[in-house]
N, C-alpha and C positions, 0 to 999 in steps of 0.2 A: 410621355414618360418623364420621370423626374431626372434631371441632369445635374451632375456635380460640377461646380465651377472650380476647376483645379487651381486657377490663379488666386482663388480666395482662400486657399488652404494656408493656415498659419505656418510660418517658417520658424522652426526652432533656431536658436543662435548658431550661425555657422553652417546651416544646412541649405544647400541649394536644391531647387526642385526642377531645374531645367535639364536634368540628365547629366550634369557635369560630374566629374569624378570626385568622390569623397576621399578622405585619407585612407590609404590602403589598410587592410586587404579587402574592404567592402565597397562595392559600387551600388548606388541606389538609383533605380529607375522608377519614378513614381507611377509610370503607366503599367508596371508589372510587379511581380513579387520580388523580394530581396534576392540578390544573387550572391553566392559564396564561392570564394576561390577554393581550389582543391586542397584538402587537408585541414580546412577550417572546421572546428566543431560547432555545430549549430546550437543555439541556446536551449532548445528542447532536449537535445542529446546531453548537454551539460547538466541539466536538471536531473535527467534519468541517472546519469553516472554518479552524481552527487548522492542521490538517494540509495543507489546500490552500495556505495562505499561508506555510507554513513555508519552502518553497524561496525565495520572494521575500525573506523576512526574512534567510535565510542569504546570499542574493545581496547585499543592501544592506550587511549587516555585513561581508562579505568585501571588497567594493569600497571601503567606507569605510576599512578598514585599509590596502588597497593605495594609495588616494589619499594617505593620511597619509604612508606610507613614501616614495612617489614625490615628494611635495611636499618632504619633508625632504631627500631626496637631490638635489633639483634646485636647491638654493639657489645652487649655483655655475654655473648655466647662464649662458652668454653670449648674450644675446638680440640679434637683428638690430635695426636702427633701427626697422623697422616691427614693432609689438608682436604682430601676429597671426601672424608667421612663427615656426616652431619654433626656428630658429637652430642654432648649433653647441653641442655638448655636451662639456664637459670631464670632469666627474666624475659624470655621470649616464648611464652606458652602457646602462642598462636602459630608457631612454625609447623608443627605436625599437621594441623588442620589446613594450613596453607599448601603444604606439599600434597596432601590428599586432594585438595581442590585442583591443583595442577594436573594430577594424574587423571582427572575426569574431563580434561579439555579434549576437544576433537583434534585430529591430526593437523588440520589447517590452523587451528588456534595455537597449538603447540609450536608450529613452525613460525608463526607470526611473533609469538612471545620470545622464542629462542633468538630470532633476528634482533629483537630489541635488546636482549641481554648481551649478545655478541657486539652490538654497536654501542654498548655502554649508555643506553638511553632508557631510563635515567642512570646516572652513575651509581653503582652499588659496590659494596665491599667485595674484595677478591674471593674470600671464602664463601660468601653468599652466592657469588657468581657460580662457583663450582657446584654448590647444592642445586641451584636452579638448572644448570646445564645437565646434571645427572638426572633430575626429575623430568626434564624436557627431552631426555634421550639424545643428547648431543653426541654423535659418533666419536669425535676426537677425544672428548672427556672420558667416555667409557673405554676407549682404547688405552688411555693412560691408566685407568683403574686396573684393567687386566694385566698390563705390563708391570705395574707396581706390585700387584699380588704375586705374580710369577717370579719376581726378583726378591722381594722383601717379606712376603707373607704379611701377616698382621698380628698385632697383640691386642686387638680390640674386638669385643663381641659385637661391635656395631656392624661388622660384616654380616652377622646373622640377623640382628634386630633391626637394622636400618636399611640395608640394601635389599633384603628379601622382598618387601612390597614393591620396590622398583623393578627387580628382576622378574617378578611374576607378571608384570604388565608391560614388559619391554616388547616393542614391535618385532615381529618375526624377522624382518630384514636386518635389523640391528643384531638380533640373536645370531643369525647365520654369519654375519660379518665377524662377530667376536669368536664364534665357534671355529671359523676358518683359521684363526690364529693359534688355537690351542695345540694342534699337532706339532707346531714349531716350538712353542713355549714349554709344553708339558715335559718333554724329555730332559730339558735343561733345568727345570725347577727342582730345588732341593727338597727331599722328603723330610729331613730334619726330625726333631723329636716332637711328640704330641704331649702337651701339658694342659689338659682341659681345665684344671683348677685355676690356671693362670690365663686362660683364654688365648693360648698361643696357637695360631694357625701358621705352620711353616708353609713355604711357597706352594708346594704341590697340593697340600691339604686345603690351602686357601682357594686354589683353582677348583678343587673338587666341590667346595662349598658354593662357589660361584656358579658352577654348572648345575648343582643340585637345586639352587634357587630358581633357575630358569626352567629346567625340565619338569619339575614337579612329578616324580614317579608315582606318587599316590593318586594323582589325577589320571595319568596314563593307564595305570593298571586297573583302576576302578572303572574307567570308561570302557576299556576292553572287555571287562567282565559284564558290564551292562549291555554291551553289544553282542553278548552270547558266547564269548570265548571261554574255554576252560581256564582254570587258574594258571596252569602251566603255559597255555597259549598267551594269556594276558601278560605273564612274566616275560615271555619271549618278545612280545611287542616292545616292552621297555628296554630289554637288552639290545634289540635291533635298532631302537631309536638312538641309544648311546653310541652304538657302533657307526651308524650311517650319518648321523648329524655331527659327530665330533671326531671320531677316530677312524674314519674310512681311510683305507690305504696306509694304515699304520699297524704295527704289531699289537697295539693295545686293544683289548676286547676281541681278539681274533679267535673266538670260540663260539660254540653253538649252545642252544638250550639242551641238546643231547649231552654235551660235555658236562653241563651243570647237573643234569640228572644222574650221570655216571658217578660224579663225586658224591652226591647225596646217597645213592644206593650203596656205594662202597663203604661209606661211614655206617650206614644202617646195618649192613651185613655184619660188620665187626661187632656192633652193639648187640645184635641178635644172637651171636654165637656164645655169648656168656650170659646166661640167664641170671647169674648172681648180681648183675648190675641193676636188674629190674627195668621195667618198662619206662619208668620216669627218668632214668639216666639220659641225659641229652647234651648236645653241644650246640652252641649258637655260632654259625658261620657268618662272619661279617667282613667288612673291608672291601678291597677292590674287586675280588672275584665275583661275589654275588651282585655287584653293582656294574658289571660289564666293562671294566677298564683294566683288568689284570693282564700281565704278560704270561700267557699260558705255559711258556717254557721255563719260567724262573720265579714267578711270584710266590710269596708265601700264602698259605691259607690261614687267615686269622680266625681262631676259634676260642670260645670261652666254655669250659666244661661245667656241668652242673654239680660235679663232685670231683675232688682231687683224684679219686681212684681212676678216672678216665685217662689221666695223663699217661699211665702205663700202657695204654692201648694205642697211643698215637702212632707208634712205628708200624703197627699192623694196618692202621688206616692209611698211612703213607703208601705202604706196599700195595694195598688193594686199589687205591686211586691210580697209582702209576700203571698197574696192570690193566685197568679198564680203559685208560686214556692213551696208552702208548701206541696202539694200532693207528690211531688218527693223528697223534702228536709224538713222533719218535723221540724228540729231544726233551720231552717233558721232565720236569724236576720239581713238581709241586710238593710242598711239605707243609704239614700243619705247624703253625706258629703258636706256641703256648702263650696264653694271656693269664694273668693272675686270677685266681678263683674269685676274688672279691671285685674284679674289674666289671664295671657296668657298661656294656656296649652301647646302651642307649645314649651315653654321652657322646658317642661317635656318630649319632644319627644326623648331626649337622652336615657331615660330609659323606656319610655312608648310610643312606636312608633305607636301604633294602637289606634284610638279613634272613637267614634260614635257620630255623630251630629244628634239629634232627634228633629223633629218638628211635628206639627199636619199633615203637608202635606207630609213629606217624611223623610226617614232615609238615611244617607250617612256614608260610611266607609272611614275614613281618615287614610292613611298609609304613615308615614313619612320616608323619606330616611335620611341617615346621614347628608345631607346638609339641613335638616329640610324643604324640599319642599314636600308637601303631594301629593300622588296619591289619587284621590277622586273617589269612586265607589258608585253607587246608589244601595241601598238595598230595595227600595220599588218602 
């Protein structure tokens, strides 16, 4: 048998082969395998770990470069008065595409990138940080947004055009966290005036737009219809979603689909009693009541008549509504709130996406998408 002459083995500099101790933590015995002290990572394991974490290292390096490039190109951004809004872009045309790319990251990638932004690695502009934190769904940044809306509202249509894509893709856990704060913020938020031509969202309406962007009633109702529910049942799913996810244990939205049906039938009954009005005479019911957040005891019913003649019938409709609802709501004081005949309620679809068009002949459910194009469902 061939034998190895151990004494003839070449000695690397500083290496002893007689079993003496090497510099810690490794001891070498040439008559056996290498021995490792507890806690020491073996070379093979190091290689495996480096291969496992190589994609993460490449990811952080690539995005660090991207962030620097975007930050440098965004120096000419014109920001809105409220610093958390993206605002208009003059010489940063790649920002929208960049935001869209961020929205397609996996949850793990978002967390990694958010950690980089929080650690200022690489350093980037403060306003750009806010944009990135919003797009990466940083909870603290979104808390600030909601609190700012509930206190100041906004004079910028960016609430509608910029935040909606983010609201639509917000993780469910963050949605629930923000919704849990609304019962406290909503009663204190001022209703203020609504000036659509000036893009004014007073605080309460700004919160409504915020909620509308997350819930997407057009999706809730259309999905329920596809699942085989009737239109009234699908509408009920939406009302119950608003109630349970946002206003549970509050007086807001504390009414049922039967109450909505009673209001509709009361209005229709008055329209039917006067044939001179014609079958085409109608009112559009919009606002908080058909969107599931009214105070049943005191809210107004916002309506737009198809003809000025209908205004004379409002007191009859008020009486009919009170009579039909009082058995279930003894303290009810719902009254129709007149809107100008030329008023276009679709301008309110940003905050009130669900409306009811009521005539003597039929009732229709109008559900507006963010593009303000309605889905029309027959309720009769």
